[in-house]
C-alpha distance (Angstrom), angle and dihedral (degrees) to the residues before:
residue distance angle dihedral
M1 . . .
A2 3.87 . .
R3 3.80 89.1 .
V4 3.71 92.0 53.4
K5 3.81 91.8 50.3
F6 3.74 88.7 48.8
L7 3.79 91.6 53.5
E8 3.79 92.1 45.5
K9 3.84 89.4 51.5
N10 3.75 92.9 49.1
L11 3.77 93.9 44.7
K12 3.88 91.4 52.7
F13 3.97 86.4 49.4
I14 3.80 90.9 49.9
L15 3.74 93.3 48.0
I16 3.76 92.1 48.3
Q17 3.83 90.9 51.2
L18 3.81 90.7 49.9
F19 3.89 91.9 50.6
M20 3.78 90.8 47.8
K21 3.76 91.9 48.5
T22 3.79 91.8 49.5
L23 3.81 90.3 46.8
T24 3.80 89.9 48.9
D25 3.86 93.7 49.2
K26 3.86 89.3 48.6
I27 3.84 90.1 52.4
K28 3.78 91.7 48.4
S29 3.87 93.9 45.2
D30 3.87 89.7 49.7
A31 3.90 90.0 48.3
T32 3.77 92.2 46.7
V33 3.85 89.9 54.1
R34 3.87 89.5 48.9
V35 3.71 89.9 52.7
Q36 3.67 94.3 48.4
K37 3.89 89.2 51.8
L38 3.90 89.9 49.3
N39 3.68 113.4 139.2
S40 3.82 100.0 -128.6
D41 3.82 97.0 -157.8
L42 3.77 94.9 46.4
F43 3.79 92.9 43.2
I44 3.87 90.2 52.0
Q45 3.77 89.4 54.4
R46 3.74 92.8 50.1
L47 3.78 92.4 45.9
K48 3.77 89.6 51.5
L49 3.76 92.5 51.1
A50 3.81 87.8 47.5
I51 3.74 91.4 53.4
G52 3.78 91.7 47.6
S53 3.87 112.8 163.7
E54 3.78 93.0 -20.3
S55 3.80 114.4 113.6
Q56 3.74 120.0 -107.4
R57 3.77 92.3 -120.9
S58 3.87 92.8 53.4
F59 3.84 93.5 43.4
A60 3.87 92.3 48.8
H61 3.89 89.5 47.8
K62 3.78 92.2 51.9
I63 3.84 91.6 53.8
N64 3.71 94.2 40.6
V65 3.74 100.8 -116.5
A66 3.83 132.8 119.4
E67 3.72 116.4 -93.0
G68 3.85 86.9 -122.6
T69 3.70 91.8 57.5
L70 3.83 90.5 53.6
R71 3.77 90.3 49.3
A72 3.87 89.7 52.3
W73 3.72 88.6 53.3
L74 3.68 95.0 49.3
S75 3.79 91.8 50.3
G76 3.82 93.7 45.3
K77 3.73 95.8 -117.0
A78 3.76 91.5 118.8
Q79 3.77 138.9 17.1
P80 3.79 125.2 -138.1
S81 3.77 123.7 -110.6
M82 3.86 120.3 -114.3
E83 3.88 87.3 -104.4
A84 3.86 88.8 58.0
I85 3.82 91.5 45.7
I86 3.82 88.8 52.7
S87 3.90 91.4 48.8
I88 3.87 91.5 50.5
A89 3.78 90.7 47.8
A90 3.86 92.2 48.3
Y91 3.81 92.2 46.3
K92 3.67 95.4 49.4
N93 3.76 101.1 32.0
V94 3.78 97.8 -122.3
S95 3.69 129.4 120.2
T96 3.83 128.3 -92.5
D97 3.77 86.5 -129.1
W98 3.80 91.8 60.6
L99 3.88 91.6 48.4
L100 3.81 92.7 47.1
M101 3.86 101.5 36.4
G102 3.57 106.3 18.9
F103 3.85 96.6 -132.3
E104 3.70 90.8 -107.7
V105 3.82 80.5 153.0
F106 3.85 84.7 95.0
R107 3.83 82.6 90.4
E108 3.78 112.2 104.5
D109 3.82 93.4 -124.1
V110 3.84 90.4 66.0
E111 3.73 100.5 30.6
E112 3.73 95.3 130.4
N113 3.69 90.2 66.3
I114 3.87 95.3 60.1
C115 3.78 113.0 128.5
D116 3.77 116.4 -111.7
E117 3.72 92.2 -148.8
T118 3.86 117.4 116.3
V119 3.83 127.8 -164.6
D120 3.77 131.6 -148.8
T121 3.72 99.7 -88.7
E122 3.90 92.5 -159.4
Q123 3.71 91.0 56.3
V124 3.83 92.1 46.7
Y125 3.78 89.1 50.6
E126 3.73 91.8 53.6
N127 3.86 93.1 46.1
S128 3.79 91.7 46.6
K129 3.79 94.5 52.8
N130 3.70 91.3 -138.0
Y131 3.80 102.9 -35.0
S132 3.76 120.4 75.0
L133 3.83 125.1 -112.6
I134 3.77 94.5 -132.9
A135 3.75 91.1 -100.8
P136 3.87 121.5 -172.1
I137 3.82 92.9 -107.6
N138 3.70 117.2 169.0
K139 3.73 107.4 -86.5
S140 3.73 93.8 -139.4
R141 3.78 86.4 62.0
I142 3.76 103.8 37.7
G143 3.71 97.1 65.6
D144 3.81 97.2 44.2
P145 3.81 117.4 116.1
D146 3.83 89.9 -120.7
S147 3.86 94.7 48.6
D148 3.75 118.2 109.7
F149 3.86 90.8 -135.9
V150 3.72 138.3 61.8
L151 3.83 131.0 -170.1
I152 3.82 123.2 -112.1
N153 3.83 119.6 -165.2
Y154 3.91 117.9 -119.9
Y155 3.76 116.7 -150.5
D156 3.76 120.5 -151.1
V157 3.85 93.5 -137.1
E158 3.75 138.0 108.4
V159 3.79 118.6 -131.3
S160 3.64 97.4 -151.5
A161 3.75 94.6 74.0
G162 3.84 142.9 9.9
A163 3.74 135.2 70.6
G164 3.67 133.1 -97.5
S165 3.78 132.1 33.3
F166 3.77 116.7 -36.6
V167 3.68 94.0 -143.3
E168 3.81 97.2 62.7
H169 3.84 108.9 144.5
E170 3.78 93.0 -124.3
N171 3.79 91.1 62.4
R172 3.61 94.4 57.2
A173 3.83 110.4 122.6
G174 3.78 104.4 175.9
Q175 3.76 147.0 -41.4
F176 3.82 130.7 -98.0
A177 3.69 128.7 -164.0
F178 3.73 127.1 -126.5
T179 3.82 129.2 -179.3
R180 3.91 114.8 -96.6
D181 3.88 89.0 -135.8
W182 3.71 93.0 55.1
L183 3.81 94.9 46.9
K184 3.91 87.9 47.3
S185 3.82 91.0 50.8
K186 3.73 86.6 56.2
G187 3.72 96.8 48.5
L188 3.76 89.3 -116.6
I189 3.87 131.8 143.4
A190 3.84 116.1 -152.5
D191 3.73 96.7 -138.1
K192 3.91 87.4 57.3
C193 3.68 96.7 49.9
A194 3.79 134.1 83.4
L195 3.83 138.2 -178.8
I196 3.82 117.2 -133.8
K197 3.76 137.1 161.2
A198 3.96 126.9 -108.1
R199 3.69 120.4 -134.9
G200 3.75 126.9 -162.5
D201 3.87 136.1 21.0
S202 3.75 103.3 -95.7
M203 3.78 93.9 107.5
E204 3.77 98.4 44.3
P205 2.93 134.1 155.8
T206 3.71 87.8 32.4
I207 3.78 100.3 45.2
H208 3.88 121.3 13.8
D209 3.72 133.8 -152.5
G210 3.85 109.5 -79.2
D211 3.80 94.6 18.5
I212 3.84 116.4 145.7
M213 3.68 112.5 -128.0
L214 3.85 133.7 -159.7
V215 3.86 106.9 -140.5
D216 3.85 124.8 -168.1
T217 3.77 101.2 -139.0
S218 3.85 92.3 -171.2
I219 3.85 90.5 73.8
H220 3.85 108.8 88.5
A221 3.87 97.8 153.6
I222 3.76 131.6 62.8
L223 3.77 107.9 -102.0
D224 3.68 102.8 170.8
D225 3.91 140.7 -28.6
S226 3.78 93.6 -56.0
I227 3.73 132.3 130.7
Y228 3.74 115.0 -87.7
V229 3.80 138.9 -177.0
I230 3.78 104.9 -124.3
Q231 3.76 133.0 -177.2
L232 3.78 119.6 -148.2
D233 3.85 130.3 159.1
N234 3.86 91.2 -4.7
R235 3.77 90.4 -53.2
A236 3.87 127.2 117.6
M237 3.86 114.0 -151.1
V238 3.70 138.5 173.1
K239 3.89 108.4 -134.9
R240 3.72 142.0 145.0
I241 3.71 113.7 -108.1
Q242 3.81 136.4 -155.2
Q243 3.73 121.1 -173.6
N244 3.74 120.1 -150.1
L245 3.84 125.1 -142.8
N246 3.88 89.4 -107.0
G247 3.71 92.6 56.3
S248 3.85 97.6 -103.7
L249 3.82 118.4 130.9
V250 3.79 132.4 -137.1
I251 3.89 111.4 -148.7
I252 3.73 109.1 -151.4
S253 3.91 131.2 -165.6
D254 3.78 114.7 -159.2
N255 3.80 87.8 -141.2
D256 3.70 108.8 87.8
L257 3.80 90.9 -144.5
Y258 3.70 90.0 73.3
D259 3.86 119.6 73.4
K260 3.85 123.9 -130.3
Q261 3.80 115.9 -100.8
L262 3.66 123.8 -140.7
I263 3.81 116.6 -149.1
T264 3.86 112.5 -166.3
T265 3.68 121.8 -132.0
E266 3.78 90.9 -102.4
Q267 3.80 92.0 49.6
A268 3.79 90.3 47.3
K269 3.72 91.4 68.4
D270 3.86 86.6 69.2
V271 3.73 95.3 52.5
K272 3.87 113.5 99.0
I273 3.77 118.5 -158.4
A274 3.83 103.1 -142.8
G275 3.90 95.2 -179.8
R276 3.80 145.5 -53.7
V277 3.62 125.5 -94.0
T278 3.91 110.2 -117.7
W279 3.73 101.3 169.1
Y280 3.79 143.6 5.7
A281 3.71 141.7 -176.7
H282 3.77 126.0 -146.2
D283 3.85 141.9 146.6
I284 3.69 119.1 -68.6
Protein backbone atom coordinates (compact mmCIF):
# COMPACT_ATOMS: atom_id res chain seq x y z
CA MET A 1 0.00 0.00 0.00
CA ALA A 2 2.80 2.35 0.91
CA ARG A 3 4.51 1.57 -2.40
CA VAL A 4 1.32 2.41 -4.31
CA LYS A 5 1.01 5.77 -2.55
CA PHE A 6 4.69 6.45 -3.27
CA LEU A 7 4.17 5.71 -6.97
CA GLU A 8 1.02 7.85 -7.08
CA LYS A 9 2.85 10.76 -5.44
CA ASN A 10 5.77 10.52 -7.84
CA LEU A 11 3.45 10.18 -10.83
CA LYS A 12 1.70 13.40 -9.85
CA PHE A 13 5.06 15.10 -9.47
CA ILE A 14 6.15 13.91 -12.92
CA LEU A 15 2.89 15.06 -14.51
CA ILE A 16 3.22 18.48 -12.89
CA GLN A 17 6.81 18.79 -14.13
CA LEU A 18 5.74 17.81 -17.66
CA PHE A 19 2.94 20.36 -17.58
CA MET A 20 5.26 23.13 -16.34
CA LYS A 21 7.84 22.28 -19.01
CA THR A 22 5.18 22.39 -21.73
CA LEU A 23 3.90 25.71 -20.42
CA THR A 24 7.42 27.15 -20.19
CA ASP A 25 8.26 26.01 -23.73
CA LYS A 26 5.05 27.63 -24.97
CA ILE A 27 5.91 30.92 -23.28
CA LYS A 28 9.44 30.85 -24.67
CA SER A 29 8.09 30.02 -28.12
CA ASP A 30 5.63 32.91 -28.04
CA ALA A 31 8.32 35.24 -26.76
CA THR A 32 10.70 34.17 -29.53
CA VAL A 33 8.06 34.94 -32.15
CA ARG A 34 7.51 38.34 -30.63
CA VAL A 35 11.23 39.10 -30.62
CA GLN A 36 11.42 38.05 -34.26
CA LYS A 37 8.58 40.43 -35.08
CA LEU A 38 10.27 43.24 -33.19
CA ASN A 39 10.11 46.57 -35.02
CA SER A 40 13.77 47.53 -34.88
CA ASP A 41 13.36 51.30 -35.25
CA LEU A 42 10.66 51.56 -32.59
CA PHE A 43 12.55 49.26 -30.23
CA ILE A 44 15.67 51.41 -30.58
CA GLN A 45 13.63 54.48 -29.65
CA ARG A 46 12.20 52.75 -26.59
CA LEU A 47 15.64 51.48 -25.60
CA LYS A 48 17.09 55.00 -25.85
CA LEU A 49 14.31 56.30 -23.64
CA ALA A 50 14.93 53.50 -21.15
CA ILE A 51 18.65 54.34 -21.04
CA GLY A 52 17.91 58.04 -20.62
CA SER A 53 20.86 59.97 -19.24
CA GLU A 54 22.65 56.85 -18.00
CA SER A 55 25.88 55.94 -19.79
CA GLN A 56 25.86 52.97 -22.12
CA ARG A 57 28.63 51.35 -20.08
CA SER A 58 26.65 51.59 -16.86
CA PHE A 59 23.40 50.44 -18.47
CA ALA A 60 25.09 47.45 -20.14
CA HIS A 61 26.73 46.47 -16.85
CA LYS A 62 23.40 46.62 -15.01
CA ILE A 63 21.71 44.25 -17.49
CA ASN A 64 24.79 42.00 -17.67
CA VAL A 65 25.71 42.43 -21.35
CA ALA A 66 28.79 43.77 -23.08
CA GLU A 67 28.76 47.45 -24.00
CA GLY A 68 29.39 46.43 -27.62
CA THR A 69 26.25 44.31 -27.54
CA LEU A 70 24.20 47.27 -26.34
CA ARG A 71 25.66 49.43 -29.11
CA ALA A 72 24.70 46.78 -31.65
CA TRP A 73 21.10 46.91 -30.43
CA LEU A 74 21.06 50.70 -30.62
CA SER A 75 22.43 50.68 -34.15
CA GLY A 76 19.97 48.02 -35.30
CA LYS A 77 22.76 45.59 -36.18
CA ALA A 78 21.49 43.03 -33.68
CA GLN A 79 18.38 42.28 -31.65
CA PRO A 80 18.31 41.32 -27.98
CA SER A 81 17.42 37.86 -26.76
CA MET A 82 14.33 37.34 -24.64
CA GLU A 83 16.60 36.98 -21.60
CA ALA A 84 18.03 40.43 -22.34
CA ILE A 85 14.55 41.91 -22.77
CA ILE A 86 13.59 40.51 -19.37
CA SER A 87 16.77 41.95 -17.81
CA ILE A 88 16.03 45.42 -19.21
CA ALA A 89 12.42 45.24 -18.05
CA ALA A 90 13.44 44.15 -14.56
CA TYR A 91 16.13 46.82 -14.25
CA LYS A 92 13.94 49.69 -15.45
CA ASN A 93 10.69 48.36 -13.96
CA VAL A 94 8.83 48.36 -17.27
CA SER A 95 7.02 45.49 -18.94
CA THR A 96 8.49 43.25 -21.60
CA ASP A 97 5.38 43.96 -23.65
CA TRP A 98 6.25 47.64 -23.81
CA LEU A 99 9.84 46.91 -24.81
CA LEU A 100 8.77 44.43 -27.48
CA MET A 101 5.60 46.00 -28.82
CA GLY A 102 5.76 49.61 -27.69
CA PHE A 103 2.21 49.74 -26.39
CA GLU A 104 1.10 51.88 -29.28
CA VAL A 105 -2.23 50.32 -28.35
CA PHE A 106 -2.76 53.51 -26.35
CA ARG A 107 -4.33 54.76 -29.58
CA GLU A 108 -8.10 54.87 -29.45
CA ASP A 109 -8.54 52.53 -32.43
CA VAL A 110 -6.98 49.63 -30.53
CA GLU A 111 -7.98 50.59 -27.03
CA GLU A 112 -9.40 47.17 -26.30
CA ASN A 113 -5.88 45.70 -26.40
CA ILE A 114 -4.48 47.89 -23.64
CA CYS A 115 -2.66 45.87 -21.03
CA ASP A 116 -4.32 45.74 -17.62
CA GLU A 117 -0.94 45.53 -15.92
CA THR A 118 0.08 48.31 -13.59
CA VAL A 119 3.46 49.14 -12.14
CA ASP A 120 4.66 50.64 -8.90
CA THR A 121 4.66 54.31 -9.85
CA GLU A 122 6.91 55.22 -6.94
CA GLN A 123 9.54 52.76 -8.16
CA VAL A 124 9.18 53.97 -11.74
CA TYR A 125 9.66 57.51 -10.48
CA GLU A 126 12.90 56.57 -8.75
CA ASN A 127 14.18 54.62 -11.75
CA SER A 128 13.31 57.33 -14.23
CA LYS A 129 15.09 60.11 -12.33
CA ASN A 130 12.20 62.53 -12.80
CA TYR A 131 10.99 61.57 -16.26
CA SER A 132 9.10 58.38 -16.84
CA LEU A 133 10.23 55.36 -18.80
CA ILE A 134 6.98 55.04 -20.66
CA ALA A 135 5.87 52.14 -18.55
CA PRO A 136 2.68 50.21 -19.36
CA ILE A 137 0.72 51.85 -16.58
CA ASN A 138 -3.00 51.19 -16.55
CA LYS A 139 -4.56 53.81 -18.82
CA SER A 140 -7.44 54.34 -16.40
CA ARG A 141 -4.89 55.58 -13.84
CA ILE A 142 -2.33 57.38 -15.92
CA GLY A 143 -4.63 60.20 -17.00
CA ASP A 144 -6.18 60.77 -13.59
CA PRO A 145 -5.55 64.16 -11.96
CA ASP A 146 -3.96 62.42 -8.97
CA SER A 147 -1.71 60.21 -11.12
CA ASP A 148 2.03 60.83 -11.08
CA PHE A 149 2.16 60.38 -14.84
CA VAL A 150 0.80 62.09 -17.93
CA LEU A 151 0.91 60.97 -21.57
CA ILE A 152 2.83 62.82 -24.29
CA ASN A 153 2.13 62.06 -27.95
CA TYR A 154 4.97 60.70 -30.09
CA TYR A 155 4.79 61.56 -33.81
CA ASP A 156 6.44 59.39 -36.42
CA VAL A 157 8.01 62.25 -38.37
CA GLU A 158 11.51 63.59 -38.86
CA VAL A 159 11.96 67.33 -38.46
CA SER A 160 14.81 67.81 -40.92
CA ALA A 161 12.54 67.38 -43.95
CA GLY A 162 8.94 67.29 -45.08
CA ALA A 163 6.14 69.77 -45.39
CA GLY A 164 3.30 70.53 -43.04
CA SER A 165 2.93 70.48 -39.30
CA PHE A 166 4.76 67.70 -37.48
CA VAL A 167 1.91 67.33 -35.01
CA GLU A 168 -0.80 66.26 -37.42
CA HIS A 169 -3.00 63.62 -35.80
CA GLU A 170 -2.48 61.04 -38.53
CA ASN A 171 1.25 61.01 -37.82
CA ARG A 172 0.83 59.98 -34.18
CA ALA A 173 2.70 56.76 -33.51
CA GLY A 174 2.14 56.31 -29.78
CA GLN A 175 2.12 57.92 -26.36
CA PHE A 176 4.84 58.04 -23.73
CA ALA A 177 4.44 58.84 -20.03
CA PHE A 178 6.36 61.53 -18.17
CA THR A 179 6.04 62.48 -14.52
CA ARG A 180 3.89 65.50 -13.80
CA ASP A 181 6.46 66.88 -11.38
CA TRP A 182 9.22 66.84 -14.00
CA LEU A 183 7.03 68.56 -16.59
CA LYS A 184 6.02 71.15 -14.01
CA SER A 185 9.66 71.79 -13.11
CA LYS A 186 10.30 72.59 -16.77
CA GLY A 187 7.24 74.80 -17.07
CA LEU A 188 5.66 72.40 -19.56
CA ILE A 189 2.02 71.50 -20.20
CA ALA A 190 1.47 67.97 -21.47
CA ASP A 191 -1.16 68.96 -24.05
CA LYS A 192 1.31 71.45 -25.51
CA CYS A 193 4.18 68.98 -25.88
CA ALA A 194 5.17 66.51 -28.59
CA LEU A 195 7.89 63.89 -29.01
CA ILE A 196 9.57 63.76 -32.43
CA LYS A 197 12.74 62.35 -33.98
CA ALA A 198 15.72 64.37 -35.22
CA ARG A 199 17.36 63.62 -38.54
CA GLY A 200 20.83 64.65 -39.69
CA ASP A 201 24.06 65.74 -38.01
CA SER A 202 23.79 69.53 -38.25
CA MET A 203 23.08 69.90 -34.52
CA GLU A 204 25.81 67.58 -33.26
CA PRO A 205 27.27 67.26 -30.70
CA THR A 206 24.14 68.55 -28.96
CA ILE A 207 21.48 66.59 -30.82
CA HIS A 208 22.36 63.45 -32.77
CA ASP A 209 20.78 61.79 -35.77
CA GLY A 210 17.84 59.70 -34.55
CA ASP A 211 17.52 61.42 -31.17
CA ILE A 212 14.09 61.70 -29.62
CA MET A 213 13.20 65.28 -28.70
CA LEU A 214 10.53 66.73 -26.44
CA VAL A 215 9.15 69.89 -28.04
CA ASP A 216 7.12 72.60 -26.31
CA THR A 217 4.62 73.42 -29.06
CA SER A 218 3.19 76.37 -27.12
CA ILE A 219 6.26 78.41 -28.04
CA HIS A 220 5.77 80.33 -31.29
CA ALA A 221 8.22 83.16 -30.72
CA ILE A 222 11.97 83.33 -30.19
CA LEU A 223 12.52 83.85 -26.47
CA ASP A 224 16.28 83.25 -26.24
CA ASP A 225 19.12 81.49 -28.04
CA SER A 226 17.47 78.11 -27.57
CA ILE A 227 16.95 75.27 -30.02
CA TYR A 228 13.71 75.50 -31.95
CA VAL A 229 11.74 73.50 -34.47
CA ILE A 230 11.19 75.91 -37.35
CA GLN A 231 9.33 75.66 -40.62
CA LEU A 232 10.62 77.53 -43.66
CA ASP A 233 10.00 76.91 -47.36
CA ASN A 234 8.00 73.75 -46.60
CA ARG A 235 10.86 72.33 -44.55
CA ALA A 236 10.91 71.52 -40.85
CA MET A 237 14.28 71.95 -39.17
CA VAL A 238 15.83 71.86 -35.72
CA LYS A 239 18.14 74.83 -35.27
CA ARG A 240 19.46 77.26 -32.72
CA ILE A 241 18.13 80.74 -33.47
CA GLN A 242 19.31 84.24 -32.58
CA GLN A 243 17.09 87.23 -33.25
CA ASN A 244 18.67 90.58 -34.01
CA LEU A 245 17.23 93.95 -33.00
CA ASN A 246 16.13 94.68 -36.58
CA GLY A 247 14.07 91.48 -36.66
CA SER A 248 16.48 89.45 -38.78
CA LEU A 249 17.41 85.95 -37.69
CA VAL A 250 20.62 83.97 -37.47
CA ILE A 251 20.07 80.24 -37.99
CA ILE A 252 22.83 78.34 -36.21
CA SER A 253 23.86 74.70 -36.48
CA ASP A 254 25.86 73.44 -33.49
CA ASN A 255 27.99 71.41 -35.91
CA ASP A 256 30.88 73.66 -37.01
CA LEU A 257 30.82 72.04 -40.45
CA TYR A 258 27.64 73.98 -41.20
CA ASP A 259 27.67 77.72 -41.83
CA LYS A 260 25.36 80.16 -40.10
CA GLN A 261 22.44 81.37 -42.16
CA LEU A 262 21.19 84.94 -42.10
CA ILE A 263 17.46 85.39 -42.55
CA THR A 264 16.56 88.96 -43.45
CA THR A 265 13.81 90.86 -41.68
CA GLU A 266 11.55 90.36 -44.69
CA GLN A 267 12.34 86.64 -44.94
CA ALA A 268 11.82 86.21 -41.19
CA LYS A 269 8.12 86.82 -41.73
CA ASP A 270 7.93 83.44 -43.47
CA VAL A 271 9.67 81.58 -40.64
CA LYS A 272 7.25 79.68 -38.44
CA ILE A 273 8.33 78.70 -34.94
CA ALA A 274 6.67 75.33 -34.35
CA GLY A 275 8.10 74.83 -30.87
CA ARG A 276 11.15 74.85 -28.63
CA VAL A 277 13.20 71.73 -27.86
CA THR A 278 13.24 71.26 -24.09
CA TRP A 279 14.68 67.73 -23.72
CA TYR A 280 16.29 65.06 -25.86
CA ALA A 281 17.64 61.54 -25.46
CA HIS A 282 20.58 60.11 -27.35
CA ASP A 283 23.39 57.60 -27.06
CA ILE A 284 26.25 58.50 -24.75
